[in-house]
N, C-alpha and C positions, 0 to 999 in steps of 0.2 A: 158675908157673901162676896164682897169685892176682893177679899184675899183669895178666896177660892177660885174666882174668876182669873185672877192674876196668875195663880199657880197653873190653872188648865192651860192659860195662854202661853206660859213659859214652857209647858210640857209639850205643847203643840209645836212651839217654835223649836224646841230641842229635837223633835222627832223630824221637822222638816229641814234643819240645818245640814245634816250629814249629806242628804241627797244632793242639795245644792253645791256643797263643798267637794263631795265625791265625783261629780260630773267630769270636771276637768281632768282629773286624775284618771277616771275610767276611760275618757277619750283618749288620753295619752297612752294609757295602757293598751287600748285597742289598737292605736296607730303602731305602737311598738310590736305588738302581736303580727299584724299586717306585715311589717318591715321584716321581721324575723322570718316570717313564713316566705317571704319573697327572697330573702337571703338564702334561706335553705334550698328553695327552688332553683335558684341562680347556681348555688354551689353544687347541687346534684347535677344539673345541666352541664356545669364546667367539667365536673368529673367525667361524665359521660362523653363529652366533647373530647376531652383530654384522651380518655380511653380510645375513642374513635380515632382520634389523630394519630395515637400510638399504634393502634391496629393497621391504620393504612400506611403509616411510615414503615412498620415492620413488613407488610406485604410488598411495599414498593422496594425495600431492600432485596427481599427474597426474589423478586421479578428481576432485579437489576443483576443479582447474583447468577441467577439461572441464565439470563441473557448474556452475560460474560462467559459462562460455561459453554453455552452453545456456540457463541462466537468463537471461543477456542477450539472446540470440536469442528466447527465449520473450516477453521483455518487449517486444522490438521488434515481434514479431508481433501481441502484445495491442495495442499502440499502433495499428498499421496496421489492426487489426479494428475498434477503437474509432473511428478516423478515417473508415473505410469506412462503418460503421453511422450515425455522424453524417451523412455526406453522404447516405445514402439517407434517413435521417428528414428532413432539410432537403428533399431532392427531392420526397419523399412530401407534405410540408406545402405546398411550392410548387405542386405540382400540385393538391392538395386545395382550397387556398384561392385558387388563381389569382393568386399573388403572385410577385414576382421571388426567386430563391434568395438574394440578399444580404439581403433583408428577413427571409425565414424564417430565414437563418442567424443575424441580430441578435436576433430574438425568442427563438430557442431559447438561444442562448449567455447573454444577459442574464437570461432567466428562471432558468436554472440558477444563475447567479451570484448571484442574489438569492433562491436556495433557494425558487422557484416552480415548480410543475409545469407544464412546457411546454405540455401538453395544455391546462390552464386558461388559461395565458397567450395562446395563439393564440385561443381562444374569447373572451377578454376583449377583445382588441385587435379582433377581428371585430364584436362586439356594440357596442363603443363607437365605432369609427371606421370600420368596413369597411376597414380597412388603408390609411386615407387619412391621410398624413403632415401635411397642413396642414388637417386637419378643424377646425372651431370650432363648437361647439354655441350655441343659443339663450341659454343662461345664461354664456357665456363659457369654457367648457372647451375645452381646446386639444390638438391633436396625436394621435398614435396611441392613447394611453391616456386621452385627454380629461381631462387634469388641469386642476383649477381653479387660477388663478393663485395664490390664498392658500395652498393646500396645497404647491404647487411652492415656494413662498418659505420655507414652514416647512421642507421637505425641504433645500432648498438656497438659503440666505439670499443675497439679491442677485442671483439669476437673473433674466435679462431675458426679455421675450416672445420675442423671436427665438430665444433659447437653448431656450426651451421647445418649439419647433417642431424642434429638431434630433432625429434619429430616436433615435440611442443615448441622449442624454439624457433624451428624453422616456419611452422605454422603461424605462430605468433607475429614474427617479423614480416611474413609475406602477406598477412591480413592487415596488419598495422599499416604497411606501405600502401596497400590497396585503399584503406580507408583514408588515408591522407590525400590520395589522388581523388576520390570521390569529393572530398572537401574543397580541393584545389579547383576542381571543375564544377563547383556549386551544385553537387548532387547529380551530375550527368554520369550515370553509371557507364554508358556507351563509351564515352571519351576516357573515363577512368581505366576502363579495361584496355582500351587502345594504348593509353599511355603506359599501363603495366606491361604490355607486350613490347611496344615500340620505343618507349622512354618519353617522358613528358616533353623533352626538348624537340624531339622529332615531331610529335603531335602538335605542338604550339607553332613550329615553323611552317607546318602544312597548313594550319588553320589561318595563320597570318598572311599566307599567300593565296588564301582563297580556295585551298584544295581540301578535299575530304579524305582524312586519315585512315579511313576504314580499309582494313586489308583481309577481313573475314574472321579475324580473332573473336571479336566481340559476339559475332554471329554464332560461333561455335559454342559460346558459353550461354548466351541468352536466348539463343534460336532466332526466330523471325519476329521478336517482339518490336 
């Protein structure tokens, strides 16, 4: 009987032993399963996030490309508008002064390149020569801007009389001289015009003696400004 009881106890013990020994293993396996599930979830989310970032990056690149194209097109439109506006100004000046569009274009472009207001430039040429390219004054001033030969040689050493009658050359030198006078008189357009007409030496002497160098020339160009 005792041996039977011992056998039964051993059998019971054998049946109980796997549960107690397997529990830590099962717990570890459970934890591993949870961890694997978490890793899978995080991996799936990272894939989705990466895909989202990739999609957003691609959309951003497309938007940047479209903006660049729009900017380029806008630049082309602005250039076309500026070109049309220039043609309109030249046409208006051509009609206003009764001169060819080529001369109006030359005056406008060269005045701008020499940093001279085109409105003043047109009036200066009108008053000086009436837009006559080969005009010569009684004192020897020549061309559209009525440059004195000595002034022209100061601005362009070695220039010939023939070259002084060239339209572009005469306009460029005349407007360049006028620009230098504007700078000399600290932006005073009126004094610069008077010096262009009377010479800076004369204007300076009159100013130094307290006299007004005005002779009506600036008013002919600027009006009653």
